[in-house]
Phi, psi and omega in degrees: 000144176293166178302127183280154173301133184279164175298322181294320179296316179291323178297319178300318176295314181301317187276355184291159176269013179295162176295166178304316182296322179292321176296318179300312182298323177292319178300310183301315182296316181293319181292317183292315182285321186278334183251010173056048173253153181285335180207157179214147175211150181230138172246155170245138183264150169305135178308337179264005178059040175256350187201163176228148176229127175293123181246352177195145178202160177208143178079015181246134175286169188299323182295315180293314179299321177298318182293316181294337178268005184278158177300332180297315178293316178301320179297321181293319176298313183292322184285343181161288180040222180284348183293334183272001185250183162311127188296346180239102186227151168276147179302323182290346180268355182292139179299159185304325182291339176273324179298328181285351181286152186305327182301326179272313187282328184259351187233287189294312181301304179301332178281357175092010178272123187245339184208176179152194179232143173235146183212129168283149182243123183234149177277184183298339181268359181094357182287131177286128180245354179176190182213141179245133174236123176242121193239142175236157177266013175230168184249022179287146180300146177300155176304146185302334181271352186296314183295309179296330178288321176295324178296323180289327183278334188305315179300324178291319178294321181298323180290325179288332180272337188305120179294335183294335179300310180289323181294317180293325177296322177293321179300326181291352175289344177246085193293339180265005179290136181243339182224153180188157176222161174270131179265116183273156183298332184275008179092359177267182178225163172217161185296142174253108183306139179090356179244146177287160173273163177200142181304327180292346182256007175288153186305324182282352183292136173300336177296323178292323177296320175300315183297316177298321178299323176299317178294323185295331181264010174090013177295129175279323174207150178204142180233137178207167180264156178211138179301134182283341178239201179293161184301331182265008179255153174252073185258016183080185183230156172246163176256134176246134181237127178255131179232124176279156174224142177265348179276145185057039189292342177291328185253316194253131174270319182171203183235150169236119186244145182242125173253128189292334181245145181217132175279108183268010180055037177064014178285137178282166177306319180294318179297324176293323177297316179299316181300316177302321179287330174296316178302325179277007173080019180282145174280169177300321180295316180295321178295317181299318179297314181298317184266000179059046175229178181275154176301328178297317177299318179298319181299320178296317178297319180297319181297316178297319180298313181297320180292315184290333176267357184056040183258133183284346181209166178294326178294315178295327177297317178295320178297316181295320180296316182292320179295321187258002179066043184257029181225160177252122177301157187287358183300320188304321184295323183277327189240343189083172188276358183234000000 
Protein backbone atom coordinates (compact mmCIF):
# COMPACT_ATOMS: atom_id res chain seq x y z
CA UNK A 1 0.00 0.00 0.00
CA UNK A 2 1.19 3.55 -0.71
CA UNK A 3 1.95 5.83 2.19
CA UNK A 4 -1.40 6.52 3.79
CA UNK A 5 -2.57 10.01 4.68
CA UNK A 6 -1.31 10.63 8.19
CA UNK A 7 -3.34 11.61 11.20
CA UNK A 8 -1.38 14.87 11.31
CA UNK A 9 -2.26 15.60 7.67
CA UNK A 10 -5.93 14.95 8.25
CA UNK A 11 -5.90 16.95 11.48
CA UNK A 12 -4.40 19.90 9.64
CA UNK A 13 -7.21 19.76 7.08
CA UNK A 14 -9.87 19.37 9.77
CA UNK A 15 -8.57 22.27 11.84
CA UNK A 16 -8.09 24.64 8.93
CA UNK A 17 -10.22 27.74 8.55
CA UNK A 18 -10.89 26.86 4.92
CA UNK A 19 -14.43 26.57 3.62
CA UNK A 20 -16.27 23.27 3.84
CA UNK A 21 -15.74 22.68 0.11
CA UNK A 22 -11.99 23.30 0.38
CA UNK A 23 -11.74 20.88 3.30
CA UNK A 24 -13.71 18.27 1.36
CA UNK A 25 -11.46 18.61 -1.69
CA UNK A 26 -8.39 18.22 0.51
CA UNK A 27 -9.83 15.10 2.17
CA UNK A 28 -10.68 13.51 -1.20
CA UNK A 29 -7.23 14.22 -2.59
CA UNK A 30 -5.48 12.82 0.49
CA UNK A 31 -7.61 9.68 0.60
CA UNK A 32 -7.32 8.87 -3.07
CA UNK A 33 -3.59 9.50 -3.35
CA UNK A 34 -2.59 8.14 0.03
CA UNK A 35 -4.65 4.94 0.12
CA UNK A 36 -4.16 3.86 -3.50
CA UNK A 37 -7.76 3.80 -4.66
CA UNK A 38 -8.89 4.50 -8.20
CA UNK A 39 -11.66 6.83 -7.13
CA UNK A 40 -13.01 8.51 -4.02
CA UNK A 41 -16.17 10.36 -3.11
CA UNK A 42 -17.55 12.07 -0.05
CA UNK A 43 -21.09 12.97 0.89
CA UNK A 44 -22.39 15.33 3.55
CA UNK A 45 -25.71 14.45 5.15
CA UNK A 46 -28.70 16.63 5.84
CA UNK A 47 -28.61 17.54 9.57
CA UNK A 48 -31.96 15.72 9.89
CA UNK A 49 -30.49 12.62 8.15
CA UNK A 50 -33.07 12.72 5.38
CA UNK A 51 -30.69 13.21 2.48
CA UNK A 52 -27.08 13.12 1.32
CA UNK A 53 -25.23 15.39 -1.08
CA UNK A 54 -21.99 14.51 -2.86
CA UNK A 55 -19.60 17.32 -2.04
CA UNK A 56 -16.35 15.92 -3.38
CA UNK A 57 -15.07 13.23 -5.74
CA UNK A 58 -11.99 12.21 -7.70
CA UNK A 59 -11.39 9.60 -10.38
CA UNK A 60 -15.04 9.46 -11.47
CA UNK A 61 -16.28 10.29 -14.94
CA UNK A 62 -19.09 12.80 -15.24
CA UNK A 63 -21.85 10.20 -15.70
CA UNK A 64 -20.87 8.26 -12.57
CA UNK A 65 -20.43 11.44 -10.53
CA UNK A 66 -23.88 12.63 -11.61
CA UNK A 67 -25.45 9.30 -10.61
CA UNK A 68 -23.75 9.31 -7.21
CA UNK A 69 -25.07 12.84 -6.71
CA UNK A 70 -28.63 11.85 -7.61
CA UNK A 71 -31.51 11.59 -5.11
CA UNK A 72 -31.66 7.86 -5.93
CA UNK A 73 -28.19 7.28 -4.48
CA UNK A 74 -28.92 9.51 -1.50
CA UNK A 75 -32.08 7.50 -0.82
CA UNK A 76 -30.08 4.26 -0.82
CA UNK A 77 -27.56 5.62 1.67
CA UNK A 78 -30.30 7.02 3.88
CA UNK A 79 -32.47 3.90 3.65
CA UNK A 80 -29.67 1.56 4.66
CA UNK A 81 -27.04 1.01 2.02
CA UNK A 82 -23.67 0.52 3.59
CA UNK A 83 -24.89 2.48 6.62
CA UNK A 84 -26.66 -0.58 7.96
CA UNK A 85 -23.56 -2.76 7.80
CA UNK A 86 -20.12 -2.92 9.31
CA UNK A 87 -19.03 0.59 8.36
CA UNK A 88 -15.92 -0.66 6.52
CA UNK A 89 -16.90 -3.07 3.76
CA UNK A 90 -15.73 -4.22 0.34
CA UNK A 91 -18.31 -3.80 -2.38
CA UNK A 92 -18.00 -7.49 -3.18
CA UNK A 93 -18.91 -8.29 0.43
CA UNK A 94 -22.24 -6.51 0.27
CA UNK A 95 -25.24 -8.85 0.65
CA UNK A 96 -27.30 -9.64 -2.43
CA UNK A 97 -30.11 -7.25 -1.67
CA UNK A 98 -27.65 -4.35 -1.74
CA UNK A 99 -25.74 -5.54 -4.79
CA UNK A 100 -29.07 -5.56 -6.65
CA UNK A 101 -29.71 -1.92 -5.89
CA UNK A 102 -29.31 0.61 -8.73
CA UNK A 103 -26.23 2.32 -7.34
CA UNK A 104 -24.30 -0.92 -7.88
CA UNK A 105 -26.01 -2.43 -10.92
CA UNK A 106 -26.57 0.75 -12.91
CA UNK A 107 -23.58 2.81 -11.83
CA UNK A 108 -20.52 1.35 -10.15
CA UNK A 109 -20.52 -2.07 -11.84
CA UNK A 110 -20.91 -0.81 -15.42
CA UNK A 111 -18.27 1.83 -14.68
CA UNK A 112 -15.82 -0.96 -13.89
CA UNK A 113 -15.59 -0.58 -10.12
CA UNK A 114 -15.40 -3.99 -8.45
CA UNK A 115 -14.08 -3.35 -4.97
CA UNK A 116 -13.26 -0.77 -2.37
CA UNK A 117 -14.14 0.45 1.06
CA UNK A 118 -17.17 2.33 2.29
CA UNK A 119 -17.45 4.16 5.58
CA UNK A 120 -20.17 6.12 7.30
CA UNK A 121 -18.83 9.25 8.97
CA UNK A 122 -20.21 10.14 12.39
CA UNK A 123 -19.52 12.91 14.86
CA UNK A 124 -18.71 12.41 18.53
CA UNK A 125 -22.39 12.02 19.45
CA UNK A 126 -22.94 9.25 16.90
CA UNK A 127 -24.78 11.52 14.46
CA UNK A 128 -24.05 10.64 10.84
CA UNK A 129 -22.53 13.60 9.01
CA UNK A 130 -21.53 11.91 5.76
CA UNK A 131 -20.28 8.90 3.84
CA UNK A 132 -16.90 7.98 2.33
CA UNK A 133 -16.56 5.75 -0.72
CA UNK A 134 -13.15 4.51 -1.89
CA UNK A 135 -13.40 2.52 -5.12
CA UNK A 136 -11.13 0.18 -7.08
CA UNK A 137 -11.39 -1.39 -10.51
CA UNK A 138 -10.21 -4.72 -9.12
CA UNK A 139 -11.71 -7.05 -6.53
CA UNK A 140 -8.59 -7.77 -4.52
CA UNK A 141 -9.03 -7.49 -0.77
CA UNK A 142 -7.90 -4.17 0.69
CA UNK A 143 -4.55 -4.08 2.39
CA UNK A 144 -4.82 -5.44 5.91
CA UNK A 145 -4.04 -1.99 7.32
CA UNK A 146 -6.58 -0.15 5.16
CA UNK A 147 -9.64 -0.73 7.30
CA UNK A 148 -8.16 0.20 10.69
CA UNK A 149 -6.41 3.18 9.14
CA UNK A 150 -9.61 4.48 7.57
CA UNK A 151 -11.35 3.87 10.89
CA UNK A 152 -8.66 5.97 12.59
CA UNK A 153 -9.08 8.80 10.09
CA UNK A 154 -12.90 8.78 10.02
CA UNK A 155 -13.40 10.82 13.24
CA UNK A 156 -11.07 13.53 11.92
CA UNK A 157 -12.93 13.61 8.63
CA UNK A 158 -16.26 13.72 10.45
CA UNK A 159 -15.20 16.81 12.36
CA UNK A 160 -14.12 18.45 9.14
CA UNK A 161 -17.40 17.56 7.41
CA UNK A 162 -19.81 18.39 10.20
CA UNK A 163 -22.12 21.19 9.05
CA UNK A 164 -22.72 22.21 12.66
CA UNK A 165 -19.11 23.34 12.94
CA UNK A 166 -19.61 26.17 10.46
CA UNK A 167 -23.11 26.95 11.73
CA UNK A 168 -21.96 27.30 15.32
CA UNK A 169 -19.11 29.55 14.20
CA UNK A 170 -21.67 31.76 12.46
CA UNK A 171 -23.89 31.75 15.57
CA UNK A 172 -21.01 33.10 17.65
CA UNK A 173 -21.17 36.26 15.53
CA UNK A 174 -24.18 37.17 17.70
CA UNK A 175 -22.59 36.92 21.17
CA UNK A 176 -25.75 37.66 23.16
CA UNK A 177 -27.87 35.04 21.37
CA UNK A 178 -29.28 32.38 23.73
CA UNK A 179 -31.59 30.42 21.44
CA UNK A 180 -31.34 29.46 17.81
CA UNK A 181 -32.37 27.07 15.05
CA UNK A 182 -31.08 26.03 11.65
CA UNK A 183 -33.31 27.23 8.80
CA UNK A 184 -33.63 24.45 6.22
CA UNK A 185 -34.20 25.10 2.52
CA UNK A 186 -37.54 23.28 2.58
CA UNK A 187 -38.99 25.73 5.11
CA UNK A 188 -38.46 23.53 8.17
CA UNK A 189 -36.04 23.99 11.06
CA UNK A 190 -33.72 21.77 13.03
CA UNK A 191 -31.98 22.06 16.37
CA UNK A 192 -28.74 24.02 16.66
CA UNK A 193 -26.58 22.21 19.26
CA UNK A 194 -25.52 24.41 22.14
CA UNK A 195 -28.50 26.74 21.75
CA UNK A 196 -31.71 26.75 23.80
CA UNK A 197 -35.14 26.17 22.30
CA UNK A 198 -37.80 28.90 22.26
CA UNK A 199 -41.47 28.96 21.13
CA UNK A 200 -40.73 31.80 18.69
CA UNK A 201 -38.30 29.51 16.86
CA UNK A 202 -40.72 26.65 16.22
CA UNK A 203 -41.45 25.89 12.59
CA UNK A 204 -45.04 27.19 12.82
CA UNK A 205 -43.98 30.55 14.26
CA UNK A 206 -44.57 33.58 12.02
CA UNK A 207 -41.14 34.79 13.09
CA UNK A 208 -39.66 31.77 11.33
CA UNK A 209 -41.69 32.61 8.23
CA UNK A 210 -40.28 36.14 8.30
CA UNK A 211 -36.76 34.69 8.56
CA UNK A 212 -37.30 32.33 5.61
CA UNK A 213 -38.66 35.27 3.63
CA UNK A 214 -35.52 37.25 4.38
CA UNK A 215 -33.34 34.44 3.02
CA UNK A 216 -35.59 33.99 -0.01
CA UNK A 217 -34.93 37.54 -1.21
CA UNK A 218 -31.18 37.15 -0.82
CA UNK A 219 -30.58 38.85 2.53
CA UNK A 220 -27.19 37.86 3.95
CA UNK A 221 -28.11 39.08 7.42
CA UNK A 222 -31.06 40.84 8.99
CA UNK A 223 -31.99 41.82 12.52
CA UNK A 224 -35.45 42.80 13.74
CA UNK A 225 -37.54 43.03 16.91
CA UNK A 226 -40.39 40.73 17.90
CA UNK A 227 -42.92 40.89 20.77
CA UNK A 228 -41.89 38.62 23.61
CA UNK A 229 -45.53 37.96 24.53
CA UNK A 230 -48.90 37.89 22.79
CA UNK A 231 -49.75 40.72 20.39
CA UNK A 232 -52.03 42.41 22.95
CA UNK A 233 -49.46 42.21 25.77
CA UNK A 234 -46.71 44.68 26.64
CA UNK A 235 -44.10 42.07 27.51
CA UNK A 236 -41.22 43.80 25.78
CA UNK A 237 -39.37 42.62 22.72
CA UNK A 238 -36.63 40.19 21.83
CA UNK A 239 -34.19 40.55 18.97
CA UNK A 240 -34.13 38.04 16.13
CA UNK A 241 -31.14 37.78 13.82
CA UNK A 242 -31.13 35.94 10.50
CA UNK A 243 -27.79 34.83 9.05
CA UNK A 244 -27.48 33.21 5.64
CA UNK A 245 -24.91 30.49 5.02
CA UNK A 246 -23.35 29.24 1.80
CA UNK A 247 -22.12 25.97 3.28
CA UNK A 248 -24.45 22.98 3.03
CA UNK A 249 -26.44 25.18 0.63
CA UNK A 250 -28.42 22.26 -0.77
CA UNK A 251 -29.94 21.67 2.66
CA UNK A 252 -29.35 24.69 4.86
CA UNK A 253 -30.45 28.28 4.21
CA UNK A 254 -29.14 29.89 7.37
CA UNK A 255 -29.67 30.48 11.06
CA UNK A 256 -32.27 32.24 13.19
CA UNK A 257 -30.93 33.43 16.54
CA UNK A 258 -32.81 34.96 19.45
CA UNK A 259 -31.33 37.49 21.88
CA UNK A 260 -33.50 37.97 24.99
CA UNK A 261 -32.88 41.70 25.45
CA UNK A 262 -33.37 44.41 22.87
CA UNK A 263 -32.78 48.15 23.02
CA UNK A 264 -35.98 49.67 21.66
CA UNK A 265 -34.74 53.28 21.99
CA UNK A 266 -37.65 53.98 24.38
CA UNK A 267 -40.14 53.34 21.55
CA UNK A 268 -43.50 52.07 22.76
CA UNK A 269 -45.04 48.90 21.24
CA UNK A 270 -47.42 51.07 19.18
CA UNK A 271 -44.58 53.28 17.97
CA UNK A 272 -42.64 50.18 16.95
CA UNK A 273 -45.66 49.02 14.96
CA UNK A 274 -45.84 52.39 13.22
CA UNK A 275 -42.09 52.31 12.54
CA UNK A 276 -42.37 48.85 11.03
CA UNK A 277 -45.05 50.09 8.66
CA UNK A 278 -42.87 53.08 7.77
CA UNK A 279 -40.09 50.67 6.84
CA UNK A 280 -42.58 48.92 4.56
CA UNK A 281 -43.30 52.20 2.80
CA UNK A 282 -46.83 52.78 4.12
CA UNK A 283 -48.38 56.26 4.10
CA UNK A 284 -50.01 57.72 7.20
CA UNK A 285 -53.44 56.89 5.80
CA UNK A 286 -52.44 53.29 5.12
CA UNK A 287 -50.95 52.97 8.61
CA UNK A 288 -54.14 54.40 10.11
CA UNK A 289 -56.24 51.86 8.22
CA UNK A 290 -53.98 48.99 9.26
CA UNK A 291 -53.96 49.97 12.94
CA UNK A 292 -57.61 51.14 13.04
CA UNK A 293 -56.69 54.62 14.31
CA UNK A 294 -56.99 58.11 12.84
CA UNK A 295 -54.37 59.64 10.53
CA UNK A 296 -53.86 62.37 13.15
CA UNK A 297 -52.93 59.72 15.73
CA UNK A 298 -50.50 58.17 13.26
CA UNK A 299 -48.90 61.57 12.61
CA UNK A 300 -48.35 61.97 16.35
CA UNK A 301 -46.72 58.53 16.58
CA UNK A 302 -44.47 59.35 13.61
CA UNK A 303 -43.36 62.58 15.29
CA UNK A 304 -42.50 60.66 18.48
CA UNK A 305 -40.58 58.06 16.50
CA UNK A 306 -38.55 60.70 14.67
CA UNK A 307 -37.73 62.51 17.91
CA UNK A 308 -36.63 59.36 19.76
CA UNK A 309 -34.45 58.24 16.85
CA UNK A 310 -33.11 61.78 16.26
CA UNK A 311 -34.21 61.38 12.65
CA UNK A 312 -34.89 64.51 10.56
CA UNK A 313 -37.55 62.81 8.44
CA UNK A 314 -39.80 59.77 8.31
CA UNK A 315 -37.64 58.38 5.51
CA UNK A 316 -34.43 58.66 7.54
CA UNK A 317 -36.23 57.06 10.51
CA UNK A 318 -37.22 54.11 8.31
CA UNK A 319 -33.68 53.79 6.93
CA UNK A 320 -32.19 53.87 10.44
CA UNK A 321 -34.70 51.30 11.69
CA UNK A 322 -33.93 48.92 8.84
CA UNK A 323 -30.18 49.36 9.22
CA UNK A 324 -30.20 48.85 12.99
CA UNK A 325 -33.02 46.32 13.24
CA UNK A 326 -35.25 48.67 15.21
CA UNK A 327 -38.55 47.63 13.78
CA UNK A 328 -41.16 44.91 14.16
CA UNK A 329 -42.34 43.26 10.93
CA UNK A 330 -46.13 43.48 10.44
CA UNK A 331 -46.70 39.74 11.01
CA UNK A 332 -47.40 39.88 14.79
CA UNK A 333 -50.64 41.85 14.46
CA UNK A 334 -52.08 39.40 11.92
CA UNK A 335 -50.84 36.13 13.40
CA UNK A 336 -49.54 36.70 16.90
CA UNK A 337 -46.02 35.73 17.92
CA UNK A 338 -46.46 31.99 17.73
